[in-house]
C-alpha positions, 0 to 999 in steps of 0.5 A, a space after each residue: 500500500 502507498 500513502 500519499 500526503 497531498 494536503 499542502 496546509 496540513 502536511 502531517 502524515 510523515 510526522 504521524 508515521 515517525 518519518 523524517 524526509 527532506 523530499 515529498 509530494 511538493 517535489 513531484 508536483 514541481 517536477 524536481 523528483 518522481 514519485 519513486 524518489 520521494 517514497 519512504 518506508 513507513 510503519 508495517 511496510 507501507 510506502 509513504 510519500 510525505 507532504 514536505 513543502 519548502 520552508 519558504 513556500 508562499 501559498 496564495 489565497 483563493 481570489 482574495 487578499 493574503 490573510 494579514 498578520 495577527 494584531 499581536 505580530 504586527 509592528 505597532 505603527 502598522 496595526 490597522 485601526 479596525 479589522 473587518 471580519 471578512 479581511 481575516 477569513 482564509 478562503 482556501 489555498 489554490 496556488 503556490 510557489 516552491 523554491 527551486 522552480 518558481 515558474 510553475 505553480 505546484 497546484 496547477 492543472 499541469 502539476 496535478 496531472 503529473 502527480 496523477 500520472 505518476 500515481 498510475 505508475 505505482 499500480 505495478 508496485 502497490 495494490 492500494 493508494 490512499 491519498 490524504 487530500 485534505 479539505 482546503 479547496 484547491 485544484 489538486 484536491 478536486 482532481 484527486 477527488 474526481 479520480 478516486 475510486 472511493 472518496 471519503 470526507 472526515 468531519 466531527 459532530 461539532 456544528 461548525 465542522 458539519 457546516 464545513 463538511 457540507 461546504 466541502 461537498 458543495 465545492 467538490 460537487 462541481 467535479 463529482 467522484 465516480 461514485 457517491 462519496 462517503 462520510 466518516 464522523 470522527 471523535 464521537 461520543 456514541 453511535 447516534 451522534 454520528 448518525 445525526 451528523 451524517 443525516 444533517 449533511 446528507 439531507 442538505 446534499 440531497 436537497 441542494 446538490 442532488 447527490 447521495 452521501 454514504 455513511 462510512 462509519 464513526 471513530 469514537 473519541 479516544 485519548 490514546 489517539 493524541 498520545 499516539 500522535 505525540 509518540 509519532 506512531 499510528 494509533 492502529 499500531 501503537 494502541 491496536 486494542 484501543 476503541 479508535 484503532 478498532 473502529 478505524 480497522 473496521 472502516 478500512 476493511 469496509 471501504 476496501 471491500 466497497 471499492 472492490 465491489 464498486 470498481 469491478 468491470 471498470 474499463 482501462 480508460 476509466 482508471 487513473 492510468 493504463 498502468 494502474 491496477 490498484 485502487 485509490 482512496 481520497 480522504 
């Protein structure tokens, strides 16, 4: 299995797997390295493509001004007298510049196509490709979402998180995945809480977007998840007996089975690449 960290603003997969690498997905997007050159061996023998971004990266916002510095970080003489709420809102990352290749936007259509093409080449070496595309709106996220055999979005029962999840589905509905997407509800106190969160988002998706939203399951709130993150180890390996790990393994098994059932009979043209013989999951 190959795990790809394609979430630019929150590239934390390598850290959570206890890995340190100077290279990652950014190098593939910028055409400095191919996907094989950035893969590192992670826990349980999986291959990981870290989401390492250049230290001096400059990520621009979606058709809006750059988010200003906080009032505390601005020099006294430059602090604005009044800051309107809309000026502080981040509207999403859609472009950037990576050191060493400033001429090419790493989140451009060309860069996204390059990454997908190289992922296709991994089909000879891995049965599954799992991609963390994040929830920040970008062209890269839309392309991965559209190409996935199983598209999975993660939320929590919190009302703001539920609204953000629906907003994400609304953005991505412009380029829908091949099959109805799935929703996973994280950090739940009980099963009914997860069902309620899914029901609210599904109702909005059906009413306003005309699309189905499948329920992938839920992961209970578990303090060992945070401890595992501090230890830089996946919770399913560090605390395999924990409630969170048990739920995650069950959900993963169900998603893999669902992907196999849903992709039987797909033509080569429908897959990511003629060389790809695996599946991909976008979270």
